[in-house]
C-alpha positions as CSV (number, residue, x, y, z in Angstrom):
1,X,119.6,105.4,72.0
2,X,117.1,106.1,74.8
3,X,117.3,109.1,77.4
4,X,117.7,107.7,80.9
5,X,115.4,110.5,82.2
6,X,112.4,110.5,80.0
7,X,112.6,107.3,78.1
8,X,112.4,109.0,74.6
9,X,114.3,107.7,71.6
10,X,117.1,110.1,70.4
11,X,119.7,109.9,67.9
12,X,123.1,107.9,69.0
13,X,125.4,111.1,68.4
14,X,122.9,113.4,70.5
15,X,124.3,115.4,73.6
16,X,120.8,116.7,74.9
17,X,117.3,114.8,74.8
18,X,115.0,116.7,72.0
19,X,112.2,116.1,74.3
20,X,112.9,116.6,77.9
21,X,116.3,118.6,77.2
22,X,118.3,116.6,79.5
23,X,122.2,116.2,78.8
24,X,123.4,112.9,77.8
25,X,126.3,111.8,79.8
26,X,128.5,110.1,77.0
27,X,131.4,110.0,79.6
28,X,129.5,107.9,81.7
29,X,128.5,105.7,79.2
30,X,132.2,105.2,77.7
31,X,133.4,104.8,81.3
32,X,130.9,102.0,81.7
33,X,132.2,100.4,78.1
34,X,135.7,101.0,79.7
35,X,135.1,99.5,82.9
36,X,133.5,96.5,81.1
37,X,136.7,95.8,79.3
38,X,138.7,96.2,82.6
39,X,136.8,93.3,84.1
40,X,138.1,91.4,81.1
41,X,141.6,92.4,81.2
42,X,142.0,91.6,85.0
43,X,140.6,87.8,84.3
44,X,143.4,87.1,81.8
45,X,146.4,86.6,84.4
46,X,144.0,83.8,86.0
47,X,143.8,82.0,83.1
48,X,147.5,82.1,82.1
49,X,147.9,81.1,85.9
50,X,145.8,78.0,85.3
51,X,147.7,77.2,82.0
52,X,150.9,77.4,83.6
53,X,150.0,75.2,86.1
54,X,148.5,72.6,83.7
55,X,151.7,72.6,82.0
56,X,153.8,72.1,85.1
57,X,151.5,69.1,86.4
58,X,151.6,67.4,82.9
59,X,155.5,68.1,82.9
60,X,155.8,66.5,86.1
61,X,153.9,63.3,84.9
62,X,155.9,63.2,81.9
63,X,159.1,63.6,83.6
64,X,158.4,61.1,86.7
65,X,156.9,58.6,84.0
66,X,160.4,59.0,81.9
67,X,162.4,58.3,85.0
68,X,160.4,55.2,85.8
69,X,160.6,54.2,82.0
70,X,164.2,54.5,81.9
71,X,164.6,52.8,85.2
72,X,163.0,50.2,84.0
73,X,164.8,49.8,80.7
74,X,168.1,50.1,82.4
75,X,167.4,47.3,84.4
76,X,166.1,45.2,81.4
77,X,168.9,45.6,79.5
78,X,171.3,44.4,82.5
79,X,172.5,47.8,83.1
80,X,172.1,47.6,86.6
81,X,174.7,50.4,87.8
82,X,172.9,53.0,85.4
83,X,169.4,52.0,87.1
84,X,170.9,52.2,90.4
85,X,172.2,55.8,89.3
86,X,168.8,56.8,88.0
87,X,166.9,55.5,91.2
88,X,169.1,57.5,93.6
89,X,169.0,60.6,91.6
90,X,165.5,60.7,90.4
91,X,163.3,58.3,92.3
92,X,164.8,58.0,96.0
93,X,163.0,60.2,98.5
94,X,159.8,60.1,96.4
95,X,157.2,57.5,98.2
96,X,155.2,57.1,95.4
97,X,158.2,56.3,92.8
98,X,159.5,54.0,95.2
99,X,156.4,51.9,95.6
100,X,156.3,52.1,92.1
101,X,159.6,50.4,91.6
102,X,158.9,48.0,94.2
103,X,156.0,46.7,92.6
104,X,157.5,46.6,89.2
105,X,160.5,44.5,90.6
106,X,158.0,42.3,92.4
107,X,156.1,41.7,89.3
108,X,158.9,41.2,87.2
109,X,160.3,38.4,89.6
110,X,156.9,36.5,89.8
111,X,156.4,36.9,85.9
112,X,160.0,35.4,85.6
113,X,159.3,32.7,87.8
114,X,156.0,31.7,86.3
115,X,157.1,32.1,82.9
116,X,160.0,29.6,83.5
117,X,157.5,27.1,85.4
118,X,155.3,27.3,82.3
119,X,158.1,26.8,79.9
120,X,157.8,30.0,78.2
121,X,161.4,30.8,79.2
122,X,164.7,28.8,79.7
123,X,166.5,28.1,82.8
124,X,169.3,30.5,81.8
125,X,166.8,33.3,81.0
126,X,165.2,33.0,84.3
127,X,168.5,32.9,86.2
128,X,169.8,35.9,84.1
129,X,166.7,38.1,84.9
130,X,166.8,37.2,88.6
131,X,170.2,37.8,89.0
132,X,170.1,41.4,87.5
133,X,167.4,42.2,90.1
134,X,169.9,40.8,92.7
135,X,172.9,42.6,91.3
136,X,170.9,45.9,91.3
137,X,170.3,45.5,95.1
138,X,166.6,46.2,95.0
139,X,164.0,43.7,96.7
140,X,166.9,41.2,96.8
141,X,165.2,38.9,99.1
142,X,162.5,38.2,96.9
143,X,164.9,37.8,94.3
144,X,167.0,35.2,95.6
145,X,164.1,33.0,97.0
146,X,163.0,33.1,93.3
147,X,166.3,32.1,92.1
148,X,166.3,29.3,94.6
149,X,163.4,28.1,93.5
150,X,164.1,28.1,90.2
151,X,167.1,26.3,90.6
152,X,165.0,23.3,92.4
153,X,162.7,23.2,89.6
154,X,165.8,23.0,87.4
155,X,167.4,19.9,89.5
156,X,163.9,18.6,89.5
157,X,163.5,18.6,85.7
158,X,166.9,17.0,85.4
159,X,165.9,14.2,87.8
160,X,163.1,13.4,85.6
161,X,164.7,13.1,82.6
162,X,167.5,11.1,84.1
163,X,164.7,8.8,85.7
164,X,163.3,8.2,82.8
165,X,166.1,7.2,80.7
166,X,167.2,4.8,83.4
167,X,163.6,3.3,83.2
168,X,164.0,2.7,79.9
169,X,167.2,0.8,80.0
170,X,165.6,-1.3,83.0
171,X,167.7,0.5,85.7
172,X,165.0,0.6,88.2
173,X,166.9,1.4,91.3
174,X,168.5,4.1,90.0
175,X,165.5,5.1,87.9
176,X,163.0,5.4,91.0
177,X,165.7,7.1,93.2
178,X,166.0,10.0,90.4
179,X,162.1,10.3,90.0
180,X,161.5,10.7,93.9
181,X,163.5,14.1,93.4
182,X,161.1,15.4,91.3
183,X,159.3,18.0,93.3
184,X,155.4,19.1,93.6
185,X,155.9,22.3,91.9
186,X,157.5,20.5,88.6
187,X,155.1,20.2,86.3
188,X,156.3,16.4,85.7
189,X,155.6,15.6,89.5
190,X,152.3,13.6,88.4
191,X,153.9,11.8,85.8
192,X,157.1,10.9,87.9
193,X,154.6,9.5,90.5
194,X,152.7,7.3,87.8
195,X,156.2,5.9,86.6
196,X,157.1,4.8,90.2
197,X,153.8,3.3,90.8
198,X,154.0,1.2,87.5
199,X,157.5,0.2,87.8
200,X,157.0,-1.2,91.5
201,X,157.1,-4.9,91.0
202,X,160.3,-4.4,88.7
203,X,162.1,-2.5,91.1
204,X,161.2,-4.9,94.2
205,X,162.8,-7.7,92.0
206,X,166.2,-5.8,91.1
207,X,166.5,-4.6,95.0
208,X,166.1,-8.3,96.2
209,X,168.8,-9.3,93.5
210,X,171.2,-6.3,94.2
211,X,171.3,-6.8,97.9
212,X,171.9,-10.4,97.7
213,X,175.0,-9.9,95.4
214,X,176.0,-7.2,98.0
215,X,175.5,-9.5,100.7
216,X,177.8,-11.9,99.2
217,X,180.5,-9.4,99.1
218,X,179.6,-8.7,102.8
219,X,178.5,-5.4,101.9
220,X,176.0,-5.2,104.6
221,X,175.8,-1.6,104.9
222,X,175.3,-0.7,101.0
223,X,172.7,-3.6,100.9
224,X,171.0,-1.8,104.1
225,X,170.8,1.5,102.3
226,X,169.1,0.2,99.5
227,X,166.4,-1.9,101.6
228,X,165.6,1.1,103.8
229,X,165.0,3.1,100.7
230,X,163.0,0.6,99.2
231,X,160.6,0.3,102.4
232,X,160.0,4.1,102.0
233,X,158.7,3.1,98.5
234,X,157.2,-0.4,99.3
235,X,156.5,0.0,103.2
236,X,155.3,-3.2,105.1
237,X,156.5,-5.4,102.6
238,X,157.4,-8.6,104.1
239,X,160.4,-9.8,102.2
240,X,162.3,-6.4,102.5
241,X,161.7,-6.3,106.1
242,X,163.2,-9.8,106.4
243,X,166.1,-8.9,104.5
244,X,166.7,-5.9,106.6
245,X,166.6,-7.7,109.8
246,X,169.2,-10.1,108.6
247,X,171.4,-7.7,107.0
248,X,171.6,-5.5,110.1
249,X,172.5,-8.5,112.2
250,X,175.3,-9.4,109.8
251,X,176.2,-5.7,109.4
252,X,176.7,-5.7,113.3
253,X,178.8,-8.6,113.4
254,X,180.8,-7.5,110.5
255,X,181.5,-4.1,112.6
256,X,182.5,-5.7,115.7
257,X,185.1,-8.0,114.1
258,X,186.5,-4.9,112.2
259,X,186.6,-2.8,115.5
260,X,188.2,-6.1,117.4
261,X,191.0,-6.2,114.4
262,X,191.7,-2.3,114.6
263,X,191.9,-2.4,118.5
264,X,194.4,-5.4,118.2
265,X,196.5,-3.4,115.5
266,X,196.5,-0.3,117.7
267,X,197.6,-2.4,120.9
268,X,200.4,-3.6,118.7
269,X,201.8,-0.5,118.0
270,X,202.1,1.1,121.4
271,X,205.5,2.5,122.1
272,X,205.2,2.5,125.8
273,X,202.9,-0.4,127.4
274,X,201.5,-1.1,131.1
275,X,202.6,-4.7,131.6
276,X,200.9,-5.0,134.9
277,X,198.7,-2.9,137.5
278,X,198.0,-3.8,141.0
279,X,196.6,-2.3,144.2
280,X,199.4,-2.1,146.8
281,X,199.6,0.0,150.3
282,X,202.2,2.2,151.7
283,X,203.7,2.1,155.5
284,X,200.3,4.4,156.1
285,X,198.2,1.6,155.0
286,X,196.8,4.1,152.2
287,X,195.6,2.0,148.9
288,X,198.3,3.0,145.9
289,X,198.0,1.9,142.6
290,X,201.5,0.5,141.4
291,X,201.5,0.5,137.4
292,X,204.4,-1.0,136.1
293,X,205.6,0.8,132.6
294,X,207.9,-0.5,130.0
295,X,209.4,1.6,127.3
296,X,209.5,-0.5,124.1
297,X,210.4,2.3,122.0
298,X,214.2,3.4,120.6
299,X,214.0,6.5,122.5
300,X,214.3,8.0,126.1
301,X,211.2,8.6,128.0
302,X,211.1,12.1,129.7
303,X,207.5,11.7,131.0
304,X,204.4,9.8,130.4
305,X,200.4,10.3,131.3
306,X,198.8,7.2,132.5
307,X,195.0,6.6,133.1
308,X,193.6,3.7,135.3
309,X,190.4,2.7,136.7
310,X,189.5,0.9,139.7
311,X,186.9,-2.1,140.8
312,X,185.8,-3.6,144.0
313,X,186.0,-7.2,145.1
314,X,183.0,-8.2,142.8
315,X,184.7,-6.7,139.6
316,X,182.5,-3.4,140.1
317,X,183.7,-0.2,139.3
318,X,184.7,2.1,141.9
319,X,185.9,6.1,141.9
320,X,189.3,6.4,143.0
321,X,191.7,9.3,143.6
322,X,192.8,11.5,146.7
323,X,191.3,14.6,146.1
324,X,188.4,14.1,143.4
325,X,187.7,10.8,143.0
326,X,186.3,9.8,139.7
327,X,185.8,6.4,137.6
328,X,188.7,7.2,135.4
329,X,191.8,9.0,136.7
330,X,195.0,10.1,134.9
331,X,198.2,11.1,136.3
332,X,201.4,12.3,135.3
333,X,204.9,10.8,135.9
334,X,208.0,12.5,135.1
335,X,210.5,9.6,135.0
336,X,213.4,8.6,132.6
337,X,213.0,5.4,131.1
338,X,215.8,3.7,129.1
339,X,214.6,1.8,125.8
340,X,213.5,-1.7,127.3
341,X,213.4,-0.5,130.8
342,X,210.6,-1.4,133.3
343,X,209.4,1.2,136.1
344,X,207.0,1.9,138.7
345,X,207.7,-1.0,141.0
346,X,207.3,0.1,144.7
347,X,205.6,3.2,144.2
348,X,202.3,4.7,142.4
349,X,199.4,6.7,142.6
350,X,197.1,7.5,145.8
351,X,194.0,5.6,145.2
352,X,192.4,7.6,148.4
353,X,189.8,5.2,150.4
354,X,188.2,3.7,147.4
355,X,187.7,0.2,148.6
356,X,189.6,-0.5,145.5
357,X,191.0,-4.3,145.0
358,X,191.8,-4.4,141.4
359,X,192.9,-1.8,138.7
360,X,193.4,-1.8,135.1
361,X,195.8,1.0,133.2
362,X,196.8,2.3,130.0
363,X,199.3,4.5,128.6
364,X,197.6,7.9,126.9
365,X,200.4,10.5,126.1
366,X,204.6,9.9,126.1
367,X,207.0,13.0,125.8
368,X,210.6,11.8,124.7
369,X,213.8,13.6,125.4
370,X,214.4,14.2,121.7
371,X,211.3,16.8,121.8
372,X,208.9,14.3,120.0
373,X,205.5,13.1,121.4
374,X,203.4,9.8,120.9
375,X,199.9,9.7,121.3
376,X,198.3,6.3,122.1
377,X,195.3,5.6,119.6
378,X,194.5,2.6,121.4
379,X,193.5,4.6,124.7
380,X,190.1,5.9,123.7
381,X,189.0,2.3,122.6
382,X,190.5,1.3,126.2
383,X,188.6,3.8,127.8
384,X,185.1,3.2,125.9
385,X,185.4,-0.6,126.6
386,X,186.1,-0.3,130.4
387,X,184.8,3.0,131.9
388,X,181.8,2.6,134.4
389,X,181.4,-1.3,133.4
390,X,181.9,-4.3,135.5
391,X,185.4,-5.9,134.7
392,X,185.5,-8.9,132.7
393,X,187.6,-11.7,134.0
394,X,188.0,-13.0,130.4
């Protein structure tokens, strides 16, 4: 080694320098060595701490990955109860994990929808996948919307298949009706539109023939339904427009005839009827509605409700009534009427200062002494026919 004082080389085991006689401080030397080792020892805990932190972080990532993985597996296997349990115990409250779950489920929904549209999975497979997500209670709204879309596409697919078969059997009306149900999201939509376009001429022939047959049976309403649908497929067609006008007129005439017949039948079924109605005056010269009522049932009347309308000398409607004048007034009469008996002569309901010259009346409801009631079905038709309309002398 070298003497620190004079720089002379001396043996390693020397205690004094052979040149200058300086004492060699071995203790200081060894202390220096020891101090260097101490520095090395003091760095060990830091390294251990770093290693521990790495292990903890790695374990955390693995644990997080495992919880998400087990959640996904449980859900894919249809064990949504287990998936909920894992979510509640290991995922809920952790924003990052919750975000990953939401992202995963939305991707599953979209992938299911895309796979079904592309024919990679069946209808039942798509329904099952989406139903599992719905049952789990996560992103329910998105899953329900996708489920509805899958169902719509499935219905569209069925309509397309049915439409093709019907056209092949030359049933153009029903075939095109089915093909029009094919939606734009259906991969068969363009083909369905082509089939409709190519079948228009045959379709029109069948429409005209079918509606002619229905018209012969006086089924004008059914014929109009077919014509109206045909006009959406072949708009502005002169032949179809002409048929529509004819059938509308015939259908209106038929409806009026059926209504008239029904009204006559209801009038014939009345149990208590108005046989006369007139405007009279009492000793104070007030206008009175005198309404004669006959009981044609086999029960005793306890009370009844009657409605009336008043008209001026020119047969135009006027409001009547003492307190609250109206075009249609109703009054209650508590009068015992035996079967076949007529009541109402010499008294009636106050018309007020209405200027009424004529009245018409109809029974609305009757209560019998045996506790039963009769409601006049004809009454509403009577009101609809006359209220606020000029009186027809016919």
